[in-house]
N, C-alpha and C positions, 0 to 999 in steps of 0.2 A: 276683274273676276267678280262673280256674284258672291255676295255675303249676306248674312242675316240668319239669326238663330234665336228668335224670341219664342222658342218652343223647346220642349224636351222630347217631343215625339214625332214631329214632322219628318219626312224622309230625309236622311242624311245624304247630301250630294258632295260635300267637301269636308275634309277632316285635317286637323293638325295633330301630328303624332311626333314622338321622339323615340327612336329605336335604342335599345340598350347598348348597341355599339357606340352610340354618340352620348348617351346619358351616363352609362356605366364604364365604358371604354375598355376595361380589362378586369381580371380577377383581383389584381393587386389594388386597384382603385376601390373596388368593392370592399375588400378586406380592411382598408384604411378608414372607411366611412360608416359601414352599416350599423355598428353598435351605437355610435354617437347619434345616429339618426333614428334610433329606437326600432330598427327592423327586428322582427321576431326571431329570424334566423339568418344565417349567412347565405345570400343567394349564390347560385352557381352560374358563372358568366356564360359558359357554353350552352348550358341547358336553357338559360334565359333567352339567348339569341334564337335558339330553335323554337321555343314557345312563341316568341314575338313574331317570328316569320309566319307561323300558322295563324296567329291573331290577325295580322295584316291580311292574310289570304281570306279570312272570314269577312273582315270589314270591306274588302274590295268587291265582294259580291254585290253589295248594295250601295257602296260609296265609290263612284267612279274616279274621284279626284282625292288623292292623299298627298299631303305635304309633310315632309320630314324635317324637323328642326335639326340644325347642325350641332356638332359638339361645341361647347362654350366653356372657357376656363373658369368663369365665375358662377357656374352652376354645378350641382352635385347629383347624387343618385336619384333624388326625388324629382329631378326635372323630367324623368320618364312620365310623370303624372301631369300631363299637359292641360288638364281641365282647370287647375287651380290658379295659374298666374294671369289669366285673361278671361274676360267676359265678352261675348259677341252680341251686338244688337243690330237692328236693321240699319243703323246709321254708322256703324263701325265698331272698333274694339275699345274696350275699357281695360286699361292695364291695372292690375290689382297691386296691392302692397301686402306682402305675405306676413302672416302672423307667426311663422316659424322662421327664426333668424337664419337658419342654414339655407333657406330658399329665397332670400332677399334679392339675389341677382337674376332670378328667373323672369320677372315681368319685363325688364329692360331687354333681355336677350330675345324674348318672344316678340316684343315690339319692333326691334330692329329687323327681325325676319319678316314680320307681317308687312312692314313698309316695303321690303324688297319684292314681295309678291302682290303689291298694290292693294293691300287691305287698309282702309283709312283708320286712323287712330282717333277715336272720339274724345279721349281724355285719359287721365291717370289718377289713381288715388295717391295723395301726397300727405306730407306732414305727419300728424298724429293718427291719421286714418289707417285702419287695417281692413283688408277685404280679401277673401279667398273665394275662388270660383265654386268650390264645393259647398259653400254656404248660400248659393244663389240658385233658386228653382223657379222657372217660368211655369205658373199655373195655367196661364193661357198667354196669348200674344201681347196682352196689355196689363197683365197682373203678375207681379213679381214678389215671391216670398224670399226673405233674406234672414238667415240665422245670425243671431247676435251672441257671441261667445268669446272664447279665447283667441280664435283666428280672425274674427270679424268684429269690429267694435262700432259703437254708435257714430263716431266721426266718419268712419269708412262708409257706413250706410248713408249718412247725410250727404257725403260727396257723390255717392252713386245716384241718389235721388236727384241731385242738382244736374248731373250729367245727362240723365235720362228723362228729364221733366217733360219733354215733348213725345216720349216714346212709351211711357208707363202711366196708366191711369190710377193704379192702386198698388201700394207697397204693403206687404204683410210682413211685419217684423216678428220673428219667432225667437223667443229667448231659449237658449240652449242650456242643458244641464251641465253641471261640473263633471259628471261621469268619472273618468279616470284621471282628471286633472289636466293642466295646461300642456303637459308633455305628450299627451295622447292625441291621436288624430280623430277629432269629432267635428263633423260638419252637419249642416242641415240635411245633406244628402246621405248621411249615415242612417237616417230614419225614413227617408222617402225617395222613391224612384218612380216617376210617372212612366207608364208603358203604353198608354193610349190616351186619347183626349178625356176619357172618363174613368180611368183605371190607374191605380198606382200600387206598387209594392211598398209596404210600410212596416215599421217596427213600432207599434203603438205604445209599448211600455215606456219608451223614451220620449214620446211626443207630448207637448203641452196640450191640455184638454181643449183649450180654445182653438188651437190650430187644427186639431183632429176634427172638431165640430165644424169648423169652417170648410174643411174638405168634404165632409158629408153633406153639408148644406149646398155645396156646388154639385152634388150628385155623383161624387167619386165613389167607385167601387174600390174598397181597400183590401188588398190581398196581404194577409198577415204573415210575417216571417216568424217561424217558431224559434223559441229561445236557443235551441241547440244548433240552429243554422245562422244565428246572427253573427257570431265571430268569424264564420267562414264566408262572410260578405254576401249573404243571400239578398240583402237589402240594396246592394250596389248592382243595379241592372241598367243596361244601356238600351234604350229604345232606338232601333235603327229606322223604324217607320211605325206608324200607328198599328199596334197589335203585333209587332215583330220586335223581339228583343234578344240581346246577347247577355249571357250570364256565366259566371264562373262555375265550372263543374264541381260536383260534390255537394250539391244542395237539392237533393231529390224531392223533399217535401214541398219546397217553394216552387220548384220546377213543375211539379204535378198540379199545384194550385193555379199556376199561370196557364197551363194547358187547359185545365178545366174551365177557366174563365175565357177561353177562346184566344189566348195570346200564344203566338208561335215562338217557341224557344229554341235558340241555338246556344250550345255550350262550348266553352273553350277551356283548355288546360292552362292553369296559371299558377302553378306551385311556386315558381321563381319570380315571375313578373308581378304577381298579384298578392298571393298569400303572405309572403315573407315581408313585404313592405306595406301591407294593408291598403292596397289600392286596386279596386276592381275595374271593370270595363269602362265605367263612367270616368273614373279618375284618369285612366290611360288615354282618354280621347278628348279633344276639343273640337266639336263641330263648328265649322266656319260658315256653312250654308246648309240650312234645312229647308227644303223646297216647300212652298205653300201648297 
């Protein structure tokens, strides 16, 4: 199968997902885990299944190939967020090492599945290294920004550099703020989501000045998320193709800004699958192939 995703905006042609039927299994399993995983509220299993079916329907309009991860005993509720345990390059998959202890089993489970569908494994983060996919943002096909914080550390970044030395010309290491502390979900993609080759949704108040300046020097149009829409994940936007994006409903100001900038917006309902676990459309998806 074709693979390659050294872009955040090229047209998605193949996706890796995990349905709540397989990630969450049933209401009793949700009830046993959600508080320890710092979910904001208790998800409703039946509503989540219905939401996710609609989510897949929207994705399938532009992505003709969707792969669903199976249920695994060594993974929990967070495994619905398939973006984090693996990174896809033009040469294969890099299996991450999760900074959240409850997610440690996910990279191995994803790696086993990818091998079954003939996706080559380029390597894995090991030892003291930590790396999560939400901290990795392709600024272009040869430029990689990586957030360094509680979920991704310097050793994880060093190993990623080594694995991708022939694929990446420039690494941009972005120091992340403490924010709400190590128990909170804060990734580099908590503050930036590219939506076209020269446009990104950002929350600048959280951004290091040098990183924001670098984006502007690259000619990026920065669409600012207002304060009152940050917590509702207005900054977590999935580009399905250049100038086309999928975002969580309930963020009208950011949606209008995107439309005004010429970005076509599709919204989905995600009260159960997104809001309660703090995982938007980017978190829920791992593109395996973005067409050049």
